[in-house]
KOLVEX-340250 format. One record per residue (C-alpha): y negated, x, z negated; residue in three letters. Coordinates in nm, 4 decimals, always signed. Layout:
REM KOLVEX-340250
[[Y X Z] 'ALA']
...
This chain:
REM KOLVEX-340250
[[-17.4514 +10.3603 -1.6648] 'MET']
[[-17.2050 +10.6306 -1.7628] 'THR']
[[-17.0039 +10.6322 -2.0837] 'LEU']
[[-17.2033 +10.9318 -2.2085] 'LYS']
[[-17.5354 +10.7563 -2.1506] 'GLN']
[[-17.4164 +10.4443 -2.3324] 'ALA']
[[-17.2985 +10.6410 -2.6351] 'ILE']
[[-17.6158 +10.8502 -2.6573] 'VAL']
[[-17.8485 +10.5501 -2.6194] 'LEU']
[[-17.6391 +10.3491 -2.8644] 'GLY']
[[-17.6669 +10.6285 -3.1205] 'ALA']
[[-18.0423 +10.6557 -3.0632] 'VAL']
[[-18.0843 +10.2810 -3.1126] 'GLN']
[[-17.8666 +10.2701 -3.4225] 'GLY']
[[-18.0575 +10.5568 -3.5819] 'LEU']
[[-18.4172 +10.4846 -3.4851] 'THR']
[[-18.4159 +10.1055 -3.5257] 'GLU']
[[-18.3818 +10.1340 -3.9016] 'PHE']
[[-18.5828 +10.4469 -3.9731] 'LEU']
[[-18.9646 +10.4184 -3.9594] 'PRO']
[[-18.9910 +10.6303 -3.6448] 'ILE']
[[-18.9949 +10.3737 -3.3587] 'SER']
[[-18.6859 +10.2970 -3.1536] 'SER']
[[-18.8963 +10.2034 -2.8490] 'SER']
[[-19.0554 +10.5492 -2.8389] 'ALA']
[[-18.7180 +10.7226 -2.8522] 'HIS']
[[-18.5530 +10.4924 -2.5979] 'LEU']
[[-18.8331 +10.5824 -2.3562] 'ILE']
[[-18.8309 +10.9532 -2.4401] 'LEU']
[[-18.4542 +11.0127 -2.4156] 'VAL']
[[-18.4119 +10.8815 -2.0573] 'PRO']
[[-18.7206 +11.0795 -1.9547] 'TRP']
[[-18.5794 +11.4029 -2.0986] 'ILE']
[[-18.2383 +11.3432 -1.9413] 'THR']
[[-18.3702 +11.1898 -1.6175] 'ASP']
[[-18.1505 +10.8832 -1.6686] 'TRP']
[[-18.2315 +10.5516 -1.4995] 'PRO']
[[-18.3466 +10.2475 -1.6986] 'ASP']
[[-18.0544 +10.1038 -1.8943] 'GLN']
[[-18.1260 +9.7455 -1.7874] 'GLY']
[[-18.1539 +9.4092 -1.9604] 'LEU']
[[-17.7808 +9.3659 -2.0272] 'THR']
[[-17.7651 +9.6878 -2.2263] 'PHE']
[[-18.0769 +9.5834 -2.4192] 'ASP']
[[-17.8939 +9.2662 -2.5252] 'VAL']
[[-17.5947 +9.4730 -2.6358] 'VAL']
[[-17.8188 +9.6985 -2.8468] 'LEU']
[[-17.9952 +9.4015 -3.0082] 'HIS']
[[-17.6611 +9.2423 -3.0942] 'ALA']
[[-17.5276 +9.5678 -3.2415] 'ALA']
[[-17.8443 +9.6147 -3.4466] 'THR']
[[-17.8176 +9.2607 -3.5809] 'LEU']
[[-17.4514 +9.3042 -3.6710] 'LEU']
[[-17.5276 +9.6340 -3.8481] 'ALA']
[[-17.7678 +9.4514 -4.0801] 'ILE']
[[-17.5213 +9.1693 -4.1389] 'LEU']
[[-17.2415 +9.4118 -4.2291] 'THR']
[[-17.4679 +9.5920 -4.4771] 'CYS']
[[-17.6309 +9.2874 -4.6373] 'PHE']
[[-17.3672 +9.0163 -4.6063] 'TRP']
[[-17.3518 +8.9776 -4.9827] 'ARG']
[[-17.7289 +8.9348 -5.0071] 'ASP']
[[-17.7413 +8.6934 -4.7149] 'ILE']
[[-17.4396 +8.5002 -4.8393] 'GLY']
[[-17.5898 +8.4821 -5.1880] 'GLY']
[[-17.9226 +8.3564 -5.0546] 'ILE']
[[-17.7549 +8.0839 -4.8501] 'LEU']
[[-17.5167 +7.9873 -5.1308] 'ARG']
[[-17.7940 +7.9642 -5.3886] 'GLU']
[[-18.0144 +7.7724 -5.1447] 'SER']
[[-17.7673 +7.4954 -5.0706] 'PHE']
[[-17.5740 +7.5019 -5.3969] 'GLN']
[[-17.8400 +7.5609 -5.6643] 'PRO']
[[-17.7298 +7.7462 -5.9722] 'SER']
[[-17.9047 +7.8081 -6.3009] 'SER']
[[-17.7989 +8.1735 -6.2847] 'ALA']
[[-18.0749 +8.3865 -6.1368] 'ARG']
[[-17.9890 +8.6912 -5.9268] 'SER']
[[-18.0947 +9.0222 -6.0764] 'LEU']
[[-18.1617 +9.1720 -5.7333] 'GLU']
[[-18.3575 +8.9022 -5.5495] 'ARG']
[[-18.5428 +8.5760 -5.6114] 'PRO']
[[-18.3246 +8.2664 -5.6315] 'GLU']
[[-18.1794 +8.1724 -5.2960] 'GLY']
[[-18.4100 +7.8859 -5.2063] 'ARG']
[[-18.7401 +8.0743 -5.2573] 'PRO']
[[-18.6080 +8.3812 -5.0744] 'MET']
[[-18.4861 +8.1696 -4.7834] 'LEU']
[[-18.8321 +8.0128 -4.7643] 'LEU']
[[-18.9964 +8.3569 -4.7830] 'PHE']
[[-18.7812 +8.4869 -4.4974] 'LEU']
[[-18.8551 +8.1788 -4.2871] 'PHE']
[[-19.2308 +8.1947 -4.3415] 'LEU']
[[-19.2313 +8.5722 -4.3020] 'GLY']
[[-19.0678 +8.5337 -3.9621] 'THR']
[[-19.3275 +8.2902 -3.8280] 'LEU']
[[-19.6080 +8.5415 -3.7504] 'PRO']
[[-19.3791 +8.7566 -3.5327] 'ALA']
[[-19.2276 +8.4484 -3.3670] 'ALA']
[[-19.5702 +8.3077 -3.2825] 'ILE']
[[-19.7000 +8.6447 -3.1654] 'ALA']
[[-19.3912 +8.6882 -2.9507] 'GLY']
[[-19.4403 +8.3522 -2.7792] 'MET']
[[-19.8118 +8.4021 -2.7223] 'LEU']
[[-19.8385 +8.7717 -2.6469] 'ALA']
[[-19.5004 +8.8927 -2.5207] 'GLU']
[[-19.6015 +8.8919 -2.1548] 'GLU']
[[-19.9363 +9.0568 -2.2280] 'TRP']
[[-19.7677 +9.3250 -2.4390] 'VAL']
[[-19.5043 +9.3832 -2.1691] 'ALA']
[[-19.7603 +9.4211 -1.8897] 'THR']
[[-20.0534 +9.5835 -2.0687] 'GLN']
[[-19.9167 +9.7785 -2.3639] 'LEU']
[[-19.5743 +9.9039 -2.2561] 'ARG']
[[-19.7114 +10.2309 -2.1287] 'THR']
[[-19.6247 +10.5856 -2.2238] 'ALA']
[[-19.9897 +10.6543 -2.3093] 'GLU']
[[-19.9993 +10.4078 -2.5986] 'ILE']
[[-19.6866 +10.5368 -2.7743] 'ILE']
[[-19.8331 +10.8619 -2.9163] 'PRO']
[[-20.1382 +10.6681 -3.0364] 'VAL']
[[-19.9313 +10.4142 -3.2266] 'THR']
[[-19.6907 +10.6783 -3.3545] 'LEU']
[[-19.9727 +10.8781 -3.5098] 'ILE']
[[-20.1901 +10.5867 -3.6251] 'PHE']
[[-19.9101 +10.4053 -3.8081] 'PHE']
[[-19.7865 +10.7359 -3.9481] 'ALA']
[[-20.1259 +10.7686 -4.1152] 'LEU']
[[-20.0975 +10.4116 -4.2429] 'MET']
[[-19.7566 +10.4947 -4.3912] 'LEU']
[[-19.9047 +10.8066 -4.5513] 'TRP']
[[-20.1843 +10.5974 -4.7039] 'LEU']
[[-19.9357 +10.3384 -4.8294] 'ALA']
[[-19.7334 +10.6131 -4.9979] 'GLU']
[[-20.0444 +10.7583 -5.1587] 'ARG']
[[-20.1483 +10.4190 -5.2989] 'ARG']
[[-19.8005 +10.2856 -5.3801] 'ALA']
[[-19.7568 +10.1501 -5.7326] 'THR']
[[-19.3821 +10.0837 -5.6825] 'LEU']
[[-19.3832 +9.8076 -5.9449] 'LYS']
[[-19.2149 +9.5218 -5.7601] 'LYS']
[[-18.8418 +9.4976 -5.7098] 'GLY']
[[-18.7017 +9.2519 -5.4601] 'LEU']
[[-18.6660 +8.9925 -5.7359] 'GLU']
[[-19.0455 +8.9859 -5.7740] 'LYS']
[[-19.1186 +8.9159 -5.4084] 'THR']
[[-19.3872 +8.6506 -5.3716] 'SER']
[[-19.4954 +8.4192 -5.0924] 'LEU']
[[-19.8017 +8.6370 -5.0348] 'THR']
[[-19.5790 +8.9441 -5.0033] 'ASP']
[[-19.3616 +8.7664 -4.7470] 'ALA']
[[-19.6585 +8.6571 -4.5367] 'LEU']
[[-19.8178 +9.0021 -4.5572] 'TRP']
[[-19.5001 +9.1801 -4.4471] 'VAL']
[[-19.4296 +8.9110 -4.1858] 'GLY']
[[-19.7742 +8.9528 -4.0341] 'THR']
[[-19.7165 +9.3270 -4.0178] 'ALA']
[[-19.3880 +9.2624 -3.8380] 'GLN']
[[-19.5805 +9.0799 -3.5641] 'ALA']
[[-19.7750 +9.3987 -3.4906] 'VAL']
[[-19.4440 +9.5731 -3.4170] 'ALA']
[[-19.4502 +9.4123 -3.0718] 'LEU']
[[-19.6682 +9.7078 -2.9753] 'ILE']
[[-19.4470 +9.9967 -2.8559] 'PRO']
[[-19.4362 +10.2973 -3.0844] 'GLY']
[[-19.5233 +10.0979 -3.3960] 'THR']
[[-19.1722 +10.0729 -3.5475] 'SER']
[[-19.0755 +9.7363 -3.6921] 'ARG']
[[-18.9132 +9.8892 -3.9994] 'SER']
[[-19.1998 +10.1355 -4.0394] 'GLY']
[[-19.4815 +9.8845 -4.0421] 'ILE']
[[-19.2999 +9.6304 -4.2588] 'THR']
[[-19.2072 +9.8946 -4.5162] 'ILE']
[[-19.5685 +10.0137 -4.5063] 'THR']
[[-19.6879 +9.6592 -4.5728] 'ALA']
[[-19.4416 +9.6249 -4.8593] 'GLY']
[[-19.5682 +9.9437 -5.0196] 'LEU']
[[-19.9271 +9.8198 -4.9947] 'PHE']
[[-19.8105 +9.5073 -5.1825] 'ARG']
[[-19.6751 +9.7205 -5.4681] 'GLY']
[[-19.3065 +9.6938 -5.3768] 'MET']
[[-19.0666 +9.9784 -5.4462] 'THR']
[[-18.9516 +10.1707 -5.1413] 'ARG']
[[-18.6018 +10.0284 -5.1669] 'GLU']
[[-18.7267 +9.6717 -5.2111] 'ALA']
[[-18.9631 +9.7064 -4.9151] 'ALA']
[[-18.6795 +9.8368 -4.6966] 'ALA']
[[-18.4362 +9.5662 -4.8067] 'ARG']
[[-18.6870 +9.2904 -4.7422] 'PHE']
[[-18.7723 +9.4497 -4.4070] 'SER']
[[-18.4074 +9.4491 -4.2991] 'PHE']
[[-18.3478 +9.0918 -4.4184] 'LEU']
[[-18.6620 +8.9829 -4.2341] 'LEU']
[[-18.5255 +9.1422 -3.9175] 'ALA']
[[-18.2209 +8.9113 -3.9034] 'VAL']
[[-18.3885 +8.5987 -3.7586] 'PRO']
[[-18.6063 +8.8031 -3.5223] 'ILE']
[[-18.3164 +9.0065 -3.3866] 'LEU']
[[-18.1013 +8.6936 -3.3572] 'ALA']
[[-18.3739 +8.5144 -3.1623] 'ALA']
[[-18.4325 +8.8163 -2.9372] 'ALA']
[[-18.0602 +8.8477 -2.8646] 'SER']
[[-18.0245 +8.4787 -2.7798] 'ILE']
[[-18.3363 +8.4828 -2.5606] 'LYS']
[[-18.2202 +8.7832 -2.3615] 'LYS']
[[-17.8675 +8.6468 -2.3409] 'LEU']
[[-18.0017 +8.3308 -2.1803] 'LEU']
[[-18.1995 +8.5421 -1.9324] 'GLU']
[[-17.8893 +8.7229 -1.8112] 'ILE']
[[-17.6503 +8.4288 -1.8436] 'ASN']
[[-17.6279 +8.3872 -1.4684] 'GLN']
[[-17.5952 +8.7580 -1.3961] 'LEU']
[[-17.2788 +8.8402 -1.5862] 'GLY']
[[-17.1637 +9.1894 -1.6812] 'ILE']
[[-17.2287 +9.4480 -1.4074] 'PRO']
[[-16.9093 +9.5508 -1.2341] 'GLU']
[[-16.7447 +9.8557 -1.3887] 'GLY']
[[-16.9779 +9.8712 -1.6900] 'GLU']
[[-16.7785 +9.6744 -1.9482] 'ALA']
[[-16.6410 +9.9911 -2.1110] 'ILE']
[[-16.9847 +10.1559 -2.1246] 'SER']
[[-17.1398 +9.8425 -2.2765] 'LEU']
[[-16.8640 +9.8239 -2.5370] 'ALA']
[[-16.9095 +10.1934 -2.6203] 'ALA']
[[-17.2852 +10.1506 -2.6563] 'GLY']
[[-17.2359 +9.8460 -2.8789] 'PHE']
[[-16.9855 +10.0159 -3.1084] 'LEU']
[[-17.1933 +10.3339 -3.1303] 'THR']
[[-17.5118 +10.1445 -3.2170] 'ALA']
[[-17.3232 +9.9339 -3.4726] 'LEU']
[[-17.1562 +10.2280 -3.6494] 'ILE']
[[-17.4619 +10.4545 -3.6446] 'VAL']
[[-17.6847 +10.1650 -3.7510] 'GLY']
[[-17.4592 +10.0704 -4.0426] 'HIS']
[[-17.4436 +10.4287 -4.1688] 'VAL']
[[-17.8184 +10.4760 -4.1190] 'THR']
[[-17.9032 +10.1700 -4.3290] 'ILE']
[[-17.6729 +10.2778 -4.6127] 'LYS']
[[-17.8028 +10.6356 -4.6174] 'VAL']
[[-18.1670 +10.5281 -4.5814] 'PHE']
[[-18.1471 +10.2858 -4.8743] 'ILE']
[[-17.9973 +10.5593 -5.0960] 'ARG']
[[-18.2623 +10.8038 -4.9710] 'PHE']
[[-18.5426 +10.5667 -5.0728] 'LEU']
[[-18.4118 +10.5411 -5.4273] 'GLN']
[[-18.5146 +10.9025 -5.4915] 'LYS']
[[-18.7345 +11.0271 -5.2079] 'LYS']
[[-19.0723 +10.9499 -5.0524] 'THR']
[[-19.1394 +10.8605 -4.6896] 'LEU']
[[-19.3593 +11.1607 -4.6128] 'TYR']
[[-19.0908 +11.3267 -4.4003] 'VAL']
[[-19.1139 +11.0348 -4.1562] 'PHE']
[[-19.4930 +11.0592 -4.1532] 'VAL']
[[-19.4668 +11.4229 -4.0476] 'HIS']
[[-19.2000 +11.3479 -3.7888] 'TYR']
[[-19.4022 +11.0663 -3.6285] 'ARG']
[[-19.7137 +11.2798 -3.6049] 'ILE']
[[-19.5187 +11.5707 -3.4563] 'LEU']
[[-19.3461 +11.3427 -3.2047] 'LEU']
[[-19.6789 +11.1856 -3.1108] 'GLY']
[[-19.8307 +11.5293 -3.0475] 'ILE']
[[-19.5301 +11.6337 -2.8373] 'VAL']
[[-19.5591 +11.3208 -2.6228] 'ILE']
[[-19.9331 +11.3789 -2.5804] 'LEU']
[[-19.8629 +11.7324 -2.4585] 'ILE']
[[-19.5991 +11.6017 -2.2171] 'ILE']
[[-19.8408 +11.3419 -2.0828] 'LEU']
[[-20.1119 +11.6017 -2.0373] 'GLN']
[[-19.8701 +11.8008 -1.8243] 'ARG']
[[-19.7938 +11.4996 -1.6093] 'GLY']
[[-19.4632 +11.3997 -1.7672] 'GLY']
[[-19.3207 +11.0626 -1.8748] 'LEU']
């Protein structure tokens, strides 16, 4: 992998992982457009680690507060989230559906669903679901009003994100909107819910490549990809959260549908 490829793919990952537009679709589309070879498992681990660190750097106060309040209970209630112990429980239970689905269906998804043909279908279908969620959104619940039912609902949606083209952030934010959460609260809960999943995915893949080591001559490219994904991801999260405080998600609905149509046209012409 060249330095240019690592930087471009790192930027794509950092941007698309946190916006509701599907990182998997873009990481398939970019190499096809550029005729680049598959980036390999090691680079996937690097991207997962960078994505995880981007969330931690943006939400370290929230995560630290949740942990502190969980293990050192205080009578003071946070104005931005439920008390630490309930939120920690919500995040744990919300992670279970995706963890179970990953253990049971990962191989089936990898062999049966990781095809170019399914990506435009999921892009368009879940764009319509996001559109419907926006239309029906009541936007009454801040993060401090998150309930166990909300956590399980959003967590179950996260399990569906195993299907390529779905977008983990997209479907979890959609689920949050259906539960009456504000856009910002849905996004924040989505990103917090991603921490255990991304950590588990990084550890799992790291164990898979433990015996392989870093490919010769690629340390600089891997470092560049990591730093690019981390920086772009951090900025994307910050900008996206501010965007959601004032704007709707319709622009992402339109983008997903357009991208899905473009991919369908490419497939019809024998591409991908």
